[in-house]
N, C-alpha and C positions, 0 to 999 in steps of 0.2 A: 741505363745500365742493361746489358744483355744478360738474359737468363742462361745459366749454365745448363748443359745437357745433364740429365740425371740417369744413373744406372743403379740397379738394385741386384745384388747377388744373393741367391738362396742356395746354401750348401750345408753340409755336415762335416764334422771333424771329430776325431777321437779314437780311443783304443779299439772300439768295435768296428768302425768304418774306415779308419786310417785318415790320412791327410791329403790324399790325391785330389779329392773334390775341391777342397779349400785351396790347394796350391794352384790348380788350374784357374780358379776364379781370381786368386790373388794376382796372377800374371796378367790377366785381362784387366783387372782393377788398376794395376800400375800403369799399363799402357794407356788406358782411357784417361787416367789422371794426368799423365804427361801431355795429353792433348786437350786439357782444360775441362774434363768432365768432373762432376760431383758424384762420388760413388759411395754406396752404403752396402753393408752386409746385413742380412737378416738370418739369424741362426737360432737353434734351440739353446737353452741354458747350458746343457752339457758341452756343446760345441764351443760356446763362448767362454767357458771356464778353462779351456786348454791354453797353456802358456803361449804356444806359438800363435794361436788366434788372438789372444789378448794383446800381444805385442804388435800384430800386423793389421788387425781389423779395427781401426780407430773409430769409424762411424758405424757402430753396430746397433742393430735393433733386435730385441729378444722376440722370437716367434712364440705366440701362445701355444700351449700344449695342444696336440691333436690337429693342428692346422695341416692341411694337405697341400699338394702342389698345384691346385687349381688357381690360376692367376687372379681371378676375381676375389678369391678368399685371401690370397696373399696380399693383395692391394689394400686390404683393411689395415695393415700395419703401416702403410704409407699412402694415405688417402689422397694426398696432393698429386700422386701419380709419378711415373718415371717414363723416360724415353725408351729405355731398354731394360728388360727383365731377364736375368740369367738364372736358370734353375739347373743345378748339377747334383743329381742324386744317383 
């Protein structure tokens, strides 16, 4: 069995930051999925509580509070690694 390519999207969504970051990542997510990729979102609890995000980001990981955008730190939430890491802040 061939391993699927893995992508991880880090972004925010909500009343204070809007939904542009999430929508850009969602478009990339949909394209990659159509090409056979396994995609995940990693977001803070506030972002994941937004109805739009709940309905669209099915494979979601909760980012621990205070985590920054350092890729090494982010990879603690997905220690098995990914092929592509997208950060949109």
